Backbone as a printed PyTorch tensor [residue, N CA C, xyz], in Angstrom:
tensor([[[ 84.5060,  94.3860,  99.1820],
         [ 85.8290,  94.0400, 100.0790],
         [ 87.0090,  94.6100,  98.6140]],

        [[ 86.6230,  94.8010,  97.0710],
         [ 87.2070,  94.9480,  96.8090],
         [ 88.4020,  96.1290,  97.1050]],

        [[ 87.9610,  97.2490,  97.9770],
         [ 88.6000,  98.1520,  98.3100],
         [ 89.8890,  97.3880,  99.2470]],

        [[ 89.8140,  96.6580, 100.2160],
         [ 90.6840,  96.0660, 100.9290],
         [ 91.5910,  95.1870, 100.0470]],

        [[ 90.7930,  94.3230,  98.6960],
         [ 92.0850,  93.8670,  97.8870],
         [ 92.9090,  94.5320,  97.0870]],

        [[ 92.6060,  95.7970,  96.9200],
         [ 93.4500,  96.8970,  96.3790],
         [ 94.2940,  97.2800,  97.0820]],

        [[ 93.9920,  97.6030,  98.3460],
         [ 95.1170,  97.9340,  99.5800],
         [ 96.0540,  97.0470,  99.6520]],

        [[ 95.6270,  95.6040,  99.5860],
         [ 96.8950,  94.1060,  99.7710],
         [ 97.2910,  94.6950,  98.4570]],

        [[ 96.5800,  94.8100,  97.5380],
         [ 97.9280,  94.4600,  96.1270],
         [ 98.9390,  95.5850,  96.0980]],

        [[ 98.8470,  97.0130,  96.7110],
         [ 99.4730,  98.1040,  96.8910],
         [100.7650,  97.6380,  98.0370]],

        [[100.5940,  96.8290,  98.9840],
         [101.5420,  96.2750, 100.0290],
         [102.8340,  95.4240,  99.4760]],

        [[101.8580,  94.5190,  98.1100],
         [102.8820,  93.8770,  97.4600],
         [103.6480,  92.8160,  98.4770]],

        [[102.6740,  92.1230,  98.7810],
         [102.9510,  90.7150,  99.5030],
         [101.5460,  89.5240,  99.4500]],

        [[102.3710,  88.3580,  99.0500],
         [101.2640,  87.5480,  99.1650],
         [100.2420,  87.6540, 100.0550]],

        [[ 99.1450,  87.4240,  99.1560],
         [ 97.9000,  87.2100, 100.6670],
         [ 96.4100,  86.2090, 100.4030]],

        [[ 96.2480,  86.1260, 100.9710],
         [ 94.9510,  85.2270, 100.7370],
         [ 94.1520,  85.3050, 102.2410]],

        [[ 92.6840,  85.3940, 101.5440],
         [ 91.4220,  85.1330, 102.6980],
         [ 91.6180,  84.4130, 103.6840]],

        [[ 91.7940,  84.9480, 104.8630],
         [ 92.1430,  83.7740, 106.1760],
         [ 92.8260,  82.8790, 106.0300]],

        [[ 93.0950,  82.1460, 104.8390],
         [ 94.5880,  81.4030, 105.3770],
         [ 95.1680,  80.6310, 103.5180]],

        [[ 95.9400,  80.3000, 103.3290],
         [ 96.0740,  79.5010, 102.1290],
         [ 96.1280,  78.1230, 102.4340]],

        [[ 95.7130,  77.4600, 101.1810],
         [ 95.4280,  75.9760, 101.2810],
         [ 96.6290,  75.2470, 101.7400]],

        [[ 96.5930,  74.5570, 102.1090],
         [ 97.2910,  73.1900, 103.0590],
         [ 98.8670,  73.2770, 101.7820]],

        [[100.0170,  73.6360, 102.0650],
         [101.0380,  72.8830, 101.3950],
         [101.0240,  74.3850, 100.0690]],

        [[100.5760,  75.1780, 100.0590],
         [100.4080,  76.3870,  99.2770],
         [101.0070,  77.5850, 100.0270]],

        [[101.1910,  77.5250, 101.5290],
         [101.2090,  78.9440, 101.8380],
         [103.0210,  79.4510, 101.5690]],

        [[102.9460,  80.5780, 101.5290],
         [104.4060,  81.0750, 100.8240],
         [105.4610,  81.3610, 101.7560]],

        [[106.6770,  81.6000, 101.3130],
         [107.3080,  81.7900, 102.6700],
         [107.1000,  83.1650, 102.7400]],

        [[107.4790,  83.5910, 104.4600],
         [107.1330,  84.8980, 105.1350],
         [108.2360,  85.7400, 104.2580]],

        [[107.8650,  87.4690, 104.4890],
         [106.0820,  87.3460, 104.7450],
         [105.4610,  87.4880, 103.9720]],

        [[104.1070,  87.2650, 104.5690],
         [102.5230,  87.1750, 103.6620],
         [101.7960,  87.5900, 104.3730]],

        [[100.2680,  87.6860, 103.6900],
         [ 99.3780,  88.3250, 104.6160],
         [ 97.9270,  87.6310, 104.2250]],

        [[ 97.8640,  87.2110, 105.6020],
         [ 96.5070,  86.7510, 105.5780],
         [ 95.2380,  87.7220, 106.0540]],

        [[ 94.0700,  88.0470, 105.5260],
         [ 93.0480,  88.7660, 105.5080],
         [ 91.9480,  88.2740, 106.3700]],

        [[ 90.9350,  88.7010, 106.5360],
         [ 89.3040,  88.2680, 107.4800],
         [ 88.5020,  89.3680, 107.3430]],

        [[ 87.4410,  88.9700, 107.4200],
         [ 86.5500,  89.5830, 108.0710],
         [ 85.6680,  89.1180, 109.0750]],

        [[ 86.0640,  88.7590, 110.4770],
         [ 85.5340,  87.7890, 111.4550],
         [ 83.6360,  88.5900, 111.8870]],

        [[ 83.9090,  89.9980, 111.5490],
         [ 82.1690,  90.3860, 112.4240],
         [ 81.8740,  91.4630, 110.9370]],

        [[ 80.5700,  91.5230, 111.1500],
         [ 79.9100,  92.9120, 110.4310],
         [ 78.5460,  93.3460, 111.1870]],

        [[ 78.3500,  94.4070, 111.0930],
         [ 77.3200,  94.8150, 111.3420],
         [ 76.3150,  95.7220, 110.3290]],

        [[ 74.9220,  95.4990, 109.7660],
         [ 74.5610,  96.4720, 109.1970],
         [ 73.2820,  97.4370, 109.8760]],

        [[ 73.5420,  98.1870, 108.7830],
         [ 72.0000,  99.5080, 109.6030],
         [ 71.1060,  99.2510, 108.6790]],

        [[ 70.0100,  98.8160, 109.0720],
         [ 68.8770,  98.4940, 108.1130],
         [ 67.4470,  99.8310, 108.8250]],

        [[ 66.9700, 100.0790, 107.9050],
         [ 65.4460, 100.8610, 108.0430],
         [ 64.6910, 100.3230, 106.6010]],

        [[ 63.0500, 100.2620, 107.0050],
         [ 62.4880, 100.3580, 105.9910],
         [ 62.3780,  99.2640, 105.3740]],

        [[ 62.3900,  98.2070, 106.0000],
         [ 63.2320,  96.7910, 105.2450],
         [ 64.3560,  96.7050, 104.3750]],

        [[ 64.9210,  97.6730, 104.5470],
         [ 66.2540,  97.4580, 103.9000],
         [ 67.4330,  98.0820, 104.1830]],

        [[ 68.8830,  97.2720, 103.8610],
         [ 70.0420,  97.8040, 104.1320],
         [ 70.4630,  98.5710, 103.7780]],

        [[ 70.7890,  99.9770, 104.6270],
         [ 71.2510, 100.9510, 103.9070],
         [ 73.0850, 100.9810, 104.4100]],

        [[ 73.5690, 100.4860, 105.3810],
         [ 75.2660, 100.7780, 105.3770],
         [ 75.5660,  98.9880, 106.1390]],

        [[ 76.4190,  99.0500, 105.3710],
         [ 77.3540,  97.2900, 105.9370],
         [ 78.6060,  97.7680, 106.0770]],

        [[ 78.7540,  97.2750, 107.3580],
         [ 80.3740,  97.4690, 107.5450],
         [ 81.2530,  96.5120, 108.4120]],

        [[ 82.1870,  96.5170, 108.0700],
         [ 82.7300,  94.9570, 108.2660],
         [ 84.0400,  95.3340, 109.6830]],

        [[ 84.2780,  94.4770, 110.1540],
         [ 85.8170,  94.2140, 111.0700],
         [ 86.3340,  93.8170, 109.8510]],

        [[ 87.7280,  94.4460, 109.8100],
         [ 88.7600,  93.8250, 108.8170],
         [ 90.0040,  93.7040, 109.8020]],

        [[ 90.4410,  92.4140, 109.4560],
         [ 91.8240,  92.0830, 110.3100],
         [ 92.8250,  91.6070, 109.2200]],

        [[ 94.0220,  92.3700, 109.0510],
         [ 94.6340,  92.1760, 107.9680],
         [ 95.9550,  91.4250, 109.2160]],

        [[ 96.3110,  90.4710, 108.5350],
         [ 97.1450,  89.8730, 109.5400],
         [ 98.6930,  89.8040, 108.7010]],

        [[ 99.8130,  90.6830, 109.5140],
         [100.8580,  90.3240, 108.2720],
         [102.0880,  89.4240, 109.7070]],

        [[102.2270,  88.3700, 108.5020],
         [103.5650,  87.3910, 109.0990],
         [104.5380,  87.3830, 108.5990]],

        [[105.5910,  87.3820, 109.3480],
         [107.2050,  87.6710, 109.5370],
         [107.9980,  86.0090, 110.2450]],

        [[109.2560,  85.7670, 109.6650],
         [109.5600,  84.9850, 110.5020],
         [110.4640,  85.9760, 111.9470]],

        [[110.9130,  87.0590, 111.4710],
         [111.6940,  88.0300, 112.8740],
         [110.5770,  89.5090, 112.4320]],

        [[111.1980,  90.2260, 113.6100],
         [110.3540,  91.5140, 113.5010],
         [111.0500,  92.3290, 111.9910]],

        [[109.6300,  92.5730, 111.3410],
         [110.0020,  93.5540, 110.5230],
         [109.5640,  94.9790, 110.5190]],

        [[109.9850,  95.9960, 110.8450],
         [109.4920,  97.0260, 111.0160],
         [109.6920,  97.9540, 109.8250]],

        [[110.3680,  97.2320, 108.7260],
         [110.7620,  98.2270, 107.4350],
         [108.6280,  97.6050, 106.6030]],

        [[108.6630,  96.1930, 106.4910],
         [107.2660,  95.7960, 107.0020],
         [105.7710,  96.6420, 107.0150]],

        [[106.1350,  96.5540, 108.3290],
         [105.2900,  97.2400, 109.3510],
         [104.8150,  99.0720, 109.0420]],

        [[106.0230,  99.7070, 108.6380],
         [106.1890, 101.1420, 108.0010],
         [105.3410, 100.6420, 106.8280]],

        [[105.8510, 100.2210, 105.8650],
         [104.9080, 100.2260, 104.5040],
         [103.4180,  99.9130, 104.7230]],

        [[103.4090,  98.9040, 105.6730],
         [102.1920,  98.0690, 105.7990],
         [100.8370,  99.5840, 106.3840]],

        [[101.7560, 100.2250, 107.2920],
         [100.9160, 101.4390, 107.8000],
         [100.7740, 102.7650, 107.1800]],

        [[101.8630, 103.0040, 106.3170],
         [101.7950, 104.4560, 105.7830],
         [100.5660, 103.7250, 104.1820]],

        [[100.5330, 102.9920, 103.7910],
         [ 99.5690, 102.5170, 102.6900],
         [ 98.3300, 102.6810, 103.5650]],

        [[ 97.9710, 102.1290, 104.2040],
         [ 96.7570, 102.3910, 105.5770],
         [ 96.3530, 103.8260, 105.4920]],

        [[ 97.2480, 104.6560, 106.4410],
         [ 97.4380, 105.8740, 106.2290],
         [ 96.8280, 106.9930, 104.8630]],

        [[ 97.2000, 106.4690, 104.0550],
         [ 97.4010, 107.0230, 102.6670],
         [ 95.9440, 106.6690, 102.1830]],

        [[ 95.1070, 105.8660, 103.0480],
         [ 93.7630, 105.0520, 102.3220],
         [ 92.7180, 106.1370, 103.6810]],

        [[ 93.6220, 106.6710, 104.6150],
         [ 92.8940, 107.5030, 105.6570],
         [ 92.1140, 106.3920, 106.4730]],

        [[ 92.8320, 105.3160, 106.7310],
         [ 92.1420, 103.9780, 107.4010],
         [ 92.4920, 103.9780, 108.6970]],

        [[ 91.3580, 104.4070, 110.0400],
         [ 92.2460, 104.1460, 111.3140],
         [ 92.1750, 103.0570, 111.9840]],

        [[ 93.3200, 102.3010, 112.0810],
         [ 93.7830, 100.9530, 112.3570],
         [ 94.1190, 100.9530, 113.9910]],

        [[ 93.9620,  99.4490, 114.5520],
         [ 94.4580,  99.4310, 115.9520],
         [ 95.3070,  98.5680, 115.5930]],

        [[ 96.6430,  98.1340, 116.2910],
         [ 97.8340,  97.2210, 116.2510],
         [ 97.9540,  96.6730, 116.9850]],

        [[ 98.2680,  95.4210, 116.6360],
         [ 98.8300,  94.3130, 117.8960],
         [ 99.7140,  93.4940, 117.5800]],

        [[100.1960,  92.6630, 118.1910],
         [101.3400,  91.9160, 117.3950],
         [101.5900,  91.0340, 118.9330]],

        [[102.0290,  89.3720, 118.1920],
         [102.2620,  88.5170, 119.2090],
         [102.7980,  87.4250, 118.4060]],

        [[103.8900,  86.6840, 119.4560],
         [104.7370,  85.6450, 118.9190],
         [104.1980,  84.4850, 118.3330]],

        [[104.1190,  83.4310, 117.4070],
         [103.3100,  82.2830, 117.6520],
         [104.1890,  81.0700, 117.5330]],

        [[104.9560,  80.6220, 118.7250],
         [106.0100,  79.4810, 118.7570],
         [105.6890,  78.2020, 117.9960]],

        [[104.4700,  78.0350, 117.5570],
         [104.2520,  76.4850, 116.9430],
         [104.6600,  77.1930, 115.4350]],

        [[104.5300,  78.2590, 115.1800],
         [105.2540,  78.3920, 113.7930],
         [106.4170,  79.0340, 113.4200]],

        [[106.5680,  79.7030, 114.5930],
         [108.2390,  80.2760, 114.5600],
         [107.9740,  81.4990, 113.5950]],

        [[106.6260,  82.0050, 114.0610],
         [106.4030,  83.5160, 113.4080],
         [105.7300,  84.4460, 114.2470]],

        [[106.2370,  85.9260, 113.6180],
         [105.2410,  87.0390, 114.2890],
         [104.0790,  87.3490, 113.6640]],

        [[103.1630,  87.9420, 114.2800],
         [101.7620,  88.1030, 113.5210],
         [101.4720,  89.5410, 114.2250]],

        [[101.4850,  90.2140, 112.9410],
         [101.0860,  91.7460, 113.3700],
         [ 99.7920,  91.9800, 112.7030]],

        [[ 98.5580,  92.3360, 113.6840],
         [ 97.1150,  92.2990, 113.0800],
         [ 97.1950,  93.7780, 113.0940]],

        [[ 96.5750,  94.4610, 112.3160],
         [ 95.7960,  95.7210, 111.9620],
         [ 94.3470,  95.5050, 112.0680]],

        [[ 93.5510,  96.1010, 112.4410],
         [ 92.4450,  95.8150, 112.7930],
         [ 91.9560,  97.2760, 112.6580]],

        [[ 90.4350,  96.8480, 111.7000],
         [ 89.6410,  98.4810, 111.4320],
         [ 88.1320,  98.1680, 110.9780]],

        [[ 87.8780,  98.7640, 110.6350],
         [ 86.1380,  98.9470, 110.5930],
         [ 86.1690,  99.1970, 108.6360]],

        [[ 85.2980,  98.5410, 108.1820],
         [ 85.4130,  99.0510, 106.6930],
         [ 84.0630,  99.2320, 106.1400]],

        [[ 83.5200,  99.8730, 105.0960],
         [ 81.8860,  99.9690, 104.5330],
         [ 82.0640,  98.8450, 103.5350]],

        [[ 81.6220,  98.3440, 103.1190],
         [ 81.3440,  97.5490, 101.9000],
         [ 81.1850,  98.0150, 100.7290]],

        [[ 82.0780,  98.0920,  99.8680],
         [ 82.4250,  98.7830,  98.3850],
         [ 81.7380,  98.0900,  97.0880]]])
């Protein structure tokens, strides 16, 4: 996951794996990332490839196309093919923009 952390460092927003501890969540914008699923390719008793699904979740208090453009520029720079989705979370009063992609473990 070192590659993902390096990419998140380039985005220059606070980030945490899955969630921030209660009381430690920064003000928006911020990022949570997670790897909800993995697939391994194995043969002859050994694992040859580890592929993770990665979600980068960008939280903002308003639609922020500048932040989205920055995230997309950095993902493009790293040649990461991603799918993008967006949802308003009324209970949190936050927009969540999710970038989903697959990545090999480094």
